C-alpha positions as CSV (number, residue, x, y, z in Angstrom):
1,S,-0.2,0.0,0.2
2,V,2.9,2.6,0.6
3,G,4.5,1.6,-3.0
4,I,0.7,2.5,-4.1
5,F,0.1,5.9,-3.1
6,G,4.3,6.2,-3.1
7,V,4.1,6.1,-6.9
8,S,1.4,7.9,-7.4
9,A,1.9,11.2,-4.2
10,Q,4.8,11.1,-7.2
11,L,3.2,10.5,-10.4
12,A,0.9,13.2,-9.1
13,S,3.5,15.6,-7.9
14,S,4.4,17.3,-10.9
15,I,1.9,18.7,-10.9
16,T,2.5,20.6,-7.8
17,I,5.7,21.2,-9.0
18,I,4.6,23.2,-12.2
19,G,2.6,24.8,-10.3
20,S,4.3,26.0,-7.9
21,G,6.7,27.2,-10.7
22,I,4.3,29.2,-12.5
23,A,3.4,30.5,-9.3
24,M,6.4,32.1,-8.6
25,G,7.0,33.8,-12.2
26,F,3.4,35.3,-11.5
27,A,3.8,37.0,-8.6
28,P,6.3,39.2,-9.6
29,R,3.3,40.4,-12.4
30,L,1.4,39.9,-9.5
31,Y,3.4,42.1,-6.7
32,K,3.8,45.0,-10.2
33,S,0.2,45.2,-10.8
34,L,-0.8,45.9,-6.8
35,S,1.5,48.7,-6.6
36,S,-0.5,50.2,-9.4
37,N,-3.8,50.2,-10.5
38,M,-7.0,48.1,-11.5
39,N,-6.7,47.3,-14.7
40,A,-3.5,46.7,-14.2
41,Y,-4.8,43.9,-11.3
42,K,-7.8,43.4,-13.6
43,N,-5.1,41.9,-16.1
44,I,-3.3,40.3,-13.9
45,I,-5.8,38.2,-12.5
46,K,-6.6,37.3,-16.4
47,I,-3.5,35.8,-17.0
48,R,-3.7,34.0,-13.3
49,N,-7.2,32.0,-14.7
50,A,-5.1,31.7,-17.6
51,A,-2.6,30.1,-15.7
52,M,-4.9,28.1,-13.4
53,F,-6.8,26.5,-16.2
54,S,-3.8,25.0,-18.3
55,L,-2.8,23.2,-15.1
56,F,-6.1,21.9,-14.8
57,I,-5.1,20.9,-18.9
58,L,-2.2,19.3,-18.3
59,S,-3.7,17.2,-14.4
60,V,-5.9,15.8,-17.2
61,I,-3.5,15.2,-19.6
62,V,-1.0,13.8,-17.4
63,C,-4.2,11.7,-16.5
64,L,-4.7,10.4,-19.2
65,T,-1.6,9.5,-20.2
66,I,-1.1,7.7,-16.4
67,Y,-4.3,5.8,-17.2
68,Y,-3.6,4.2,-20.6
69,L,0.4,4.2,-20.3
70,S,0.8,3.3,-16.2
71,D,1.6,-0.4,-17.5
72,Q,4.4,0.7,-20.1
73,I,5.4,3.4,-17.2
74,L,5.9,0.5,-14.3
75,G,5.8,-2.7,-15.3
76,K,2.4,-4.7,-15.6
77,Q,3.6,-7.0,-12.3
78,F,3.4,-3.2,-10.7
79,P,0.1,-2.8,-8.8
80,F,-1.0,0.4,-9.5
81,D,-4.4,2.1,-7.5
82,F,-6.0,5.1,-10.5
83,T,-8.3,5.3,-7.9
84,V,-5.4,6.9,-5.5
85,F,-3.5,8.6,-8.6
86,L,-7.0,10.4,-9.5
87,T,-7.5,11.8,-5.8
88,L,-3.5,12.9,-5.3
89,I,-3.5,14.3,-9.3
90,T,-6.1,16.5,-8.3
91,A,-5.8,17.3,-4.6
92,Y,-1.9,18.3,-5.2
93,L,-3.9,20.7,-8.8
94,L,-5.5,22.1,-5.7
95,F,-2.7,23.4,-3.8
96,S,-1.3,24.5,-7.1
97,F,-4.5,26.6,-7.3
98,Y,-3.3,28.0,-3.8
99,H,0.1,28.9,-4.8
100,F,-1.0,31.6,-6.8
101,F,-3.5,33.6,-3.9
102,S,-0.8,32.6,-1.7
103,G,1.4,36.0,-3.4
104,Y,-1.4,38.4,-2.1
105,F,0.0,37.2,1.7
106,Y,3.4,37.7,1.2
107,Y,2.2,40.8,-1.1
108,F,0.2,42.5,2.5
109,K,2.8,41.6,4.9
110,K,-0.2,38.5,5.8
111,T,2.9,35.5,6.7
112,K,1.4,34.9,9.8
113,T,-1.9,34.4,8.3
114,L,-0.2,32.2,6.1
115,S,1.5,30.1,8.3
116,A,-1.8,29.7,10.8
117,V,-3.1,28.6,7.2
118,T,-0.1,26.1,6.0
119,M,-0.6,24.7,9.4
120,S,-4.0,24.0,9.7
121,I,-4.1,22.3,6.7
122,A,-1.2,20.1,7.9
123,I,-3.0,19.4,11.0
124,L,-6.1,18.4,8.6
125,N,-4.8,16.0,6.4
126,L,-2.9,14.5,9.6
127,V,-6.6,14.6,11.3
128,F,-8.6,13.0,7.8
129,S,-5.7,10.6,7.5
130,L,-6.2,9.7,10.8
131,F,-9.5,9.0,10.8
132,F,-9.4,7.9,6.6
133,I,-6.7,5.2,6.6
134,P,-9.0,2.5,9.6
135,R,-11.6,2.7,7.3
136,L,-10.7,3.0,3.6
137,G,-7.0,1.6,3.6
138,I,-4.7,3.6,1.1
139,L,-7.5,5.8,-0.6
140,G,-8.4,7.2,2.7
141,A,-5.1,8.7,3.1
142,S,-5.6,10.3,-0.4
143,I,-8.5,11.6,1.0
144,G,-7.5,13.5,3.4
145,T,-5.1,15.2,1.4
146,L,-7.3,16.0,-1.0
147,M,-9.6,17.1,1.6
148,S,-7.3,18.9,3.6
149,Y,-6.1,20.8,0.0
150,I,-9.5,21.9,-1.1
151,F,-9.8,23.2,2.1
152,G,-6.8,25.5,2.7
153,L,-7.4,26.8,-1.3
154,L,-10.8,27.8,-0.4
155,I,-9.9,29.4,3.0
156,A,-5.9,30.9,0.9
157,I,-9.7,32.4,-1.7
158,I,-11.2,34.1,1.1
159,I,-8.6,35.5,2.8
160,S,-7.6,36.9,-0.5
161,K,-10.2,38.4,-1.0
162,V,-11.0,40.1,2.2
163,I,-7.1,41.8,1.6
164,M,-7.7,42.5,-1.8
165,K,-11.2,44.3,-0.5
166,E,-9.9,46.3,2.4
167,H,-6.9,47.2,0.2
168,I,-9.1,49.0,-2.5
169,E,-10.7,50.3,0.2
170,N,-8.2,51.9,1.0
171,L,-7.2,52.9,-2.5
172,S,-11.0,55.3,-2.6
173,N,-9.7,56.6,1.0
174,E,-6.6,58.1,-0.3
175,N,-7.6,59.1,-4.0
């Protein structure tokens, strides 16, 4: 089971590696747009959404590749669980999206909040794993990871929207 989870996690983590790299490249453009005007910010949101959509498409391509070629990639003797892989690649895709929203925390110096969200994700992952693994085995571990990453992404989106709302209000008050 550990091998099945480990290989699935390694294959699925390619999305996180690519996504975090794109998010790191995106961050300076986000910071520049936040320091200029709202038109620049609206344009950067379009770029962010296009990057996230591209990551989604890449995830679908990776899933299809693994689905059809897992025997050739891993060998027919290796027991590969596609459901575990699919759950993990979905989780890692969402975690990649999380990286796009973490830039707001850095720009507005809310790193303590980001640390709290990140720690909450880790704690939730542990709690979900303790709950699901005895019931579902290795699939439970992947479901726990997915659920904790869903939580993290939703919280990051909500907090970044609150941060931006405050920023826009401050800009309005200055004018």
